[in-house]
C-alpha positions as CSV (number, residue, x, y, z in Angstrom):
1,X,-38.1,-29.1,-24.6
2,X,-38.0,-25.3,-25.1
3,X,-35.4,-25.2,-22.2
4,X,-33.4,-28.0,-23.7
5,X,-33.6,-26.3,-27.1
6,X,-32.5,-23.0,-25.7
7,X,-29.4,-24.6,-24.2
8,X,-28.6,-26.3,-27.5
9,X,-28.9,-23.0,-29.4
10,X,-26.7,-21.2,-27.0
11,X,-24.0,-24.0,-27.3
12,X,-24.1,-23.8,-31.0
13,X,-23.8,-20.0,-31.0
14,X,-20.7,-20.4,-28.7
15,X,-19.2,-23.1,-30.8
16,X,-19.6,-20.9,-33.9
17,X,-17.6,-18.2,-32.3
18,X,-14.9,-20.6,-31.1
19,X,-14.5,-22.7,-34.3
20,X,-11.4,-21.1,-35.7
21,X,-8.2,-22.2,-37.4
22,X,-5.8,-23.7,-34.8
23,X,-8.4,-24.7,-32.3
24,X,-8.7,-28.5,-31.5
25,X,-12.0,-30.2,-31.8
26,X,-11.5,-31.6,-28.3
27,X,-11.3,-28.0,-26.9
28,X,-14.6,-27.2,-28.5
29,X,-16.2,-30.3,-27.0
30,X,-14.8,-29.6,-23.5
31,X,-16.3,-26.0,-23.6
32,X,-19.6,-27.3,-24.8
33,X,-19.9,-30.0,-22.1
34,X,-19.0,-27.4,-19.4
35,X,-21.6,-24.9,-20.7
36,X,-24.4,-27.6,-20.9
37,X,-23.8,-28.8,-17.4
38,X,-23.6,-25.2,-16.0
39,X,-27.1,-24.6,-17.4
40,X,-28.4,-27.6,-15.6
41,X,-28.5,-29.9,-18.7
42,X,-26.8,-33.2,-19.6
43,X,-25.1,-33.8,-22.9
44,X,-27.4,-36.2,-24.8
45,X,-24.6,-37.8,-26.9
46,X,-22.1,-38.5,-24.2
47,X,-22.2,-42.3,-23.5
48,X,-25.1,-42.8,-26.0
49,X,-24.4,-46.3,-27.4
50,X,-20.8,-45.7,-26.2
51,X,-20.2,-42.4,-28.0
52,X,-17.3,-40.8,-26.1
53,X,-18.0,-37.0,-26.4
54,X,-20.6,-34.3,-25.9
55,X,-20.6,-32.9,-29.5
56,X,-20.3,-34.6,-32.9
57,X,-17.7,-32.6,-34.9
58,X,-17.4,-33.6,-38.5
59,X,-15.0,-32.0,-40.9
60,X,-15.2,-31.6,-44.8
61,X,-16.1,-35.1,-46.2
62,X,-17.3,-36.3,-42.8
63,X,-21.1,-36.3,-42.8
64,X,-22.0,-36.9,-39.1
65,X,-20.8,-38.5,-35.9
66,X,-17.2,-37.2,-36.0
67,X,-15.4,-37.7,-32.7
68,X,-13.6,-34.7,-31.2
69,X,-9.9,-35.1,-30.5
70,X,-6.5,-33.5,-31.0
71,X,-7.1,-32.5,-34.6
72,X,-6.7,-28.8,-35.1
73,X,-9.1,-26.9,-37.5
74,X,-7.6,-25.4,-40.6
75,X,-8.4,-22.4,-42.8
76,X,-10.8,-23.4,-45.6
77,X,-12.4,-26.4,-43.9
78,X,-16.1,-26.8,-43.3
79,X,-17.1,-28.2,-39.9
80,X,-20.4,-29.7,-38.8
81,X,-21.3,-29.1,-35.1
82,X,-24.1,-31.3,-33.8
83,X,-25.3,-30.8,-30.2
84,X,-27.9,-32.6,-28.0
85,X,-29.0,-31.7,-24.5
86,X,-31.3,-33.3,-22.0
87,X,-33.1,-30.9,-19.6
88,X,-35.3,-32.4,-16.9
89,X,-35.8,-35.5,-19.0
90,X,-36.5,-33.9,-22.3
91,X,-34.2,-33.6,-25.4
92,X,-33.2,-30.9,-27.8
93,X,-31.0,-31.6,-30.8
94,X,-29.6,-29.3,-33.5
95,X,-26.7,-28.9,-35.8
96,X,-25.0,-26.3,-38.0
97,X,-22.1,-26.3,-40.4
98,X,-19.6,-23.4,-40.4
99,X,-16.6,-22.4,-42.6
100,X,-13.2,-21.9,-41.0
101,X,-11.9,-18.6,-42.4
102,X,-12.3,-18.3,-46.1
103,X,-13.9,-21.3,-47.8
104,X,-14.3,-22.2,-51.5
105,X,-17.3,-20.9,-53.4
106,X,-18.6,-24.5,-53.8
107,X,-18.4,-25.1,-50.0
108,X,-20.2,-21.8,-49.3
109,X,-23.0,-22.7,-51.7
110,X,-23.3,-26.2,-50.1
111,X,-23.8,-24.6,-46.7
112,X,-26.3,-22.1,-48.0
113,X,-28.3,-24.7,-49.9
114,X,-28.3,-27.2,-46.9
115,X,-29.6,-24.4,-44.7
116,X,-32.3,-23.6,-47.3
117,X,-33.3,-27.3,-47.4
118,X,-33.8,-27.3,-43.6
119,X,-36.0,-24.2,-43.9
120,X,-38.0,-25.8,-46.6
121,X,-38.5,-28.9,-44.6
122,X,-39.5,-26.9,-41.5
123,X,-42.0,-24.9,-43.5
124,X,-43.9,-28.2,-44.2
125,X,-44.0,-29.2,-40.6
126,X,-47.6,-28.1,-40.2
127,X,-50.7,-29.9,-38.8
128,X,-52.6,-31.6,-41.5
129,X,-49.6,-32.2,-43.8
130,X,-47.9,-35.6,-44.1
131,X,-44.3,-36.4,-43.0
132,X,-43.4,-37.1,-46.6
133,X,-44.0,-33.4,-47.4
134,X,-41.1,-32.5,-45.1
135,X,-38.8,-35.1,-46.7
136,X,-39.8,-34.1,-50.2
137,X,-39.2,-30.4,-49.6
138,X,-35.7,-31.1,-48.3
139,X,-34.8,-33.3,-51.3
140,X,-36.2,-31.0,-54.0
141,X,-34.4,-28.0,-52.5
142,X,-31.0,-29.8,-52.4
143,X,-31.3,-31.5,-55.8
144,X,-32.5,-28.3,-57.6
145,X,-29.1,-26.8,-56.6
146,X,-27.2,-29.8,-58.0
147,X,-26.5,-31.5,-54.7
148,X,-27.6,-34.8,-53.2
149,X,-29.1,-35.8,-49.9
150,X,-27.8,-38.6,-47.8
151,X,-30.1,-41.6,-47.7
152,X,-28.6,-43.9,-45.1
153,X,-29.2,-41.5,-42.2
154,X,-32.4,-39.7,-41.3
155,X,-34.0,-37.2,-39.0
156,X,-36.3,-38.4,-36.2
157,X,-39.0,-37.8,-33.7
158,X,-37.6,-36.5,-30.4
159,X,-39.0,-36.0,-26.8
160,X,-38.2,-38.0,-23.7
161,X,-35.8,-40.0,-25.9
162,X,-33.3,-38.5,-28.4
163,X,-34.4,-40.8,-31.2
164,X,-38.1,-41.6,-31.3
165,X,-40.5,-42.5,-34.1
166,X,-41.1,-41.4,-36.8
167,X,-38.0,-41.6,-38.9
168,X,-37.7,-38.6,-41.2
169,X,-35.8,-39.3,-44.4
170,X,-34.5,-36.3,-46.4
171,X,-36.0,-37.7,-49.6
172,X,-39.2,-39.3,-50.9
173,X,-42.6,-38.4,-52.4
174,X,-44.8,-35.8,-50.9
175,X,-48.2,-36.7,-49.5
176,X,-47.1,-39.9,-47.9
177,X,-46.4,-41.0,-44.3
178,X,-47.9,-40.2,-40.9
179,X,-50.3,-37.2,-40.6
180,X,-48.7,-34.3,-38.7
181,X,-50.6,-33.3,-35.6
182,X,-50.1,-30.4,-33.0
183,X,-47.7,-31.4,-30.2
184,X,-45.5,-33.6,-32.4
185,X,-41.8,-32.7,-32.0
186,X,-39.4,-33.5,-34.9
187,X,-35.7,-33.3,-35.4
188,X,-35.4,-32.3,-39.0
189,X,-31.8,-32.6,-40.3
190,X,-30.8,-32.4,-43.9
191,X,-27.4,-33.9,-44.7
192,X,-26.4,-32.7,-48.1
193,X,-23.3,-33.6,-50.2
194,X,-21.6,-32.1,-53.2
195,X,-21.0,-35.5,-54.8
196,X,-22.6,-39.0,-54.5
197,X,-24.9,-39.8,-51.6
198,X,-23.3,-43.1,-50.6
199,X,-21.4,-43.2,-47.3
200,X,-19.0,-45.4,-45.3
201,X,-18.1,-45.5,-41.6
202,X,-14.5,-45.1,-40.5
203,X,-12.6,-47.6,-38.4
204,X,-13.5,-45.6,-35.2
205,X,-17.0,-47.1,-35.6
206,X,-18.7,-43.7,-35.6
207,X,-17.5,-41.2,-38.1
208,X,-19.6,-41.3,-41.3
209,X,-17.9,-40.0,-44.5
210,X,-18.9,-39.6,-48.1
211,X,-17.7,-42.7,-50.1
212,X,-16.3,-40.5,-52.8
213,X,-14.6,-37.9,-50.5
214,X,-17.0,-35.1,-51.5
215,X,-17.9,-32.3,-49.1
216,X,-20.8,-32.7,-46.7
217,X,-23.0,-30.2,-44.8
218,X,-25.5,-30.8,-42.0
219,X,-28.1,-28.5,-40.5
220,X,-30.7,-29.5,-38.0
221,X,-33.4,-28.0,-35.7
222,X,-35.9,-29.5,-33.2
223,X,-39.3,-28.3,-34.3
224,X,-42.7,-28.5,-32.7
225,X,-45.8,-28.9,-34.8
226,X,-48.5,-26.5,-33.6
227,X,-52.0,-25.4,-34.7
228,X,-50.3,-22.7,-36.7
229,X,-46.7,-22.1,-37.8
230,X,-44.0,-24.6,-36.8
231,X,-42.1,-23.6,-33.7
232,X,-38.3,-24.0,-33.9
233,X,-37.3,-25.0,-30.3
234,X,-33.5,-24.8,-31.0
235,X,-33.3,-21.3,-32.3
236,X,-32.2,-18.3,-30.1
């Protein structure tokens, strides 16, 4: 899983550099697939329940699962990049949201708060804590800044499958849920919105957007629970 996570992290770093105004989302996806396969990995998402691409690329009000295509990125947009890799049967999964050129102060704050919410959730991923402590930390961080967390999509356990138990909501009371133990591996992924948390799915059957058209950001890491500090497997 460390190897899968390293490839995911390298892909995200490369996508961050390449996500510029004028670039098509399909070009980003093609580069990512080529890089993953050159490293001996397989894109987790490609073909998963029929998903047609290697990366989920979601722009502005799109929350998750945006399909790459001929659309060109534009100055001022925010773009979520979600990457999954299988390496020798084990999965890594992570996401980041980036600004294209100069973005609005609200968009910049949304990105910052969502990243802080992820860090707060990861800090709770310690042996002896409850899964609800992770969820609660994410929610409190986002809502304290005046934003909302998506409730219809959640983080998840990860290992030999991309989505395993337990589900990890980004909201809820602390002190509840399964006890965290060393060796558990979790994909923690705050999806935070500037407006209302309700969503809808576009006609492509995949792309999830905010129902009110407000901006959305998405940050994710695959994390291992240890005897001490949590280990982030998808960070360079």
